[in-house]
N, C-alpha and C positions, 0 to 999 in steps of 0.2 A: 817533226812539223803541224804537225796536225793539234799537238800539247801546245807549243807555244800561239797558232790561232786561237785554241780555242780557252787560252790566257787572258788574252788581249782583249777577245772580244766580252769575257767575266768583269773584266776591268774595264771596260767602257761602255758594258750594261750598268754596271750598278755606279758610276760616273755621273752616266747619263741620267739615273735615277736620283742619284745628288744633288746634279743640275740644276731638275724641276723645280725638286722640293724649294732649294736656295733662291730660285724664278721669284717662287710665292709669294716666299718673305717679300724680295726685295719689289714687289711689283702692286705688294698694299698700297704704301706710301704713295707713289702715282698714283694708286685709282683716288684715294682718298681724296689727293690735292685734283683731281680729278670733277672731281663729283663736289671740293671745296671749291672749285671757280664755277658752277655749274648752279651753285645752289644761290653766289654772289650775280649770275646772270637773269637766276629767278627771281629775285629780288628786286632786281631791276625792276624787268621785264610787269612786274604783278607794282611795284612805288611809283616809278620814273614815268614807266611806258602808259599806267592803266592798260595792258592788255588785257583781254579776260586769262581765266586759267589754262585754258585751252588752248590757247593761241598762246597762251605763253612758256604749256609743256613741250609744248609742238614747235616752239622757235630754240627752246634751251635745250632740247633734243634734236634739232639738224645741225647747234653750234658748236658743241662740247665735243668731246671722249664718244666712239663710237660704245662702247661696252655702259659706258654710262650712259648717255642717252637713249639707248634704250629701254629703260628706268622710265624716264621723263616722256618717253613717245608711246609706250606699255600703257601710263599713266592715263593719258591723255585718250588713248585708244577707248581705253574701261571705265572714264568717267564721258565718253561721250555713244558711249553703248544704251542701249535700247532697254537697260536693266536699271537704271535710273537712282547705279551707287553714286553718295557722296562725292567731291573731293576727296577726305581720306579714308576714306574705302578707296579710290581706286586709289589712291599711291601706295597706300599697304599693299596690297593685291600689286599694284608691279615691282614693289620690292620683293617679292615674299616672290615671283616668279623669275627677281633677273640678277636679284641681288644675292642669289647662289652661286652665281654665273664669275664673279670677280673673287675677289684674293680677298672679299671680308669678310671678318671674323663676326661673333655674335655681337659682340661688343657694339661695331659699326652698323649693323644694320640693324639694333636695335635703336643708337640715335637714330638712323634714316627713318625710324618708324613711326618714331616719337613726334616726328611731319604731320602727323596721318590727324591723328588729336586737335589740329588750329589749319589746315587747310583747307580755303575756301570759305572757313568758317567765321571770317569777320572783319573788319574792316583793313586798307590796307599797311596802317600804321603797326599792328596789330601784330601782324603776318610777319612786317620785318624787323619787330624784334625778337618776336621769334623762330626766323630766319637768323639771323644773328647771333641765337642761340645756340643754333643747330650747328653754325660756321665755328665757335667759339666750339664744342664739344669735339667737333673735327681735328680741329689746329689739337687736340690735347692727344686724339687718335691718334694722329698722323706722329706726333711725339713719342710715343710711345710705339706707334709701327717701326720707325724707322728705327732705336732703339734696336730692338727687337731683329729687324731686317740687319743691323751688321754684323750683332753674333753669329742670330743664326743661322744666316748666308754663309756665313764664312767655315761653320762648324759643320751645314749641311755641303756644299762644297765637298772636304775635305775629306769627308766621312764616308761619302759615298768611294770616293778610290781608293782610299784606305780599305773598307768591305772588303772591293774587289779583288785588290792585294791580297787578305787575309783568305777570302776565299782560293784563291791561287791556291795560295802556301799551302794549304791544310790539302785540299787535294793530291794536291803531285809535290 
């Protein structure tokens, strides 16, 4: 009886690990779409609302996905801190601090960090063009992420349970 319980626990543990890895692949496109939406909100705040950048960051951070919002709220906090950071430096630090909490990969973070080169340094129209370019790059990353999630997600879901079964067969 104990062997049966142990075998079940081994399969369940390996299956759980596989499901966790698969979930990471599934979350990436969702989080990229949430970031895409947040950047659209930021552009709207900057271009049409003529909202000062710290206020725009706060508005976006409070009205978007919680994990994505942390980046915007942190950028606002860095921007308003006594350290005298530029908007670009504040954004870069925020992406560095909270970007790794997301399911993003290096390429996604690189796209987001490129925003720091123009944020707060030019007029509204120029910032709008750069944000549109960034959103287009994120759309490309979303397409790649969906393809990877579709293939690797299924593989990891199955692989976890199969590895657990193989482990049980090898031990018993």
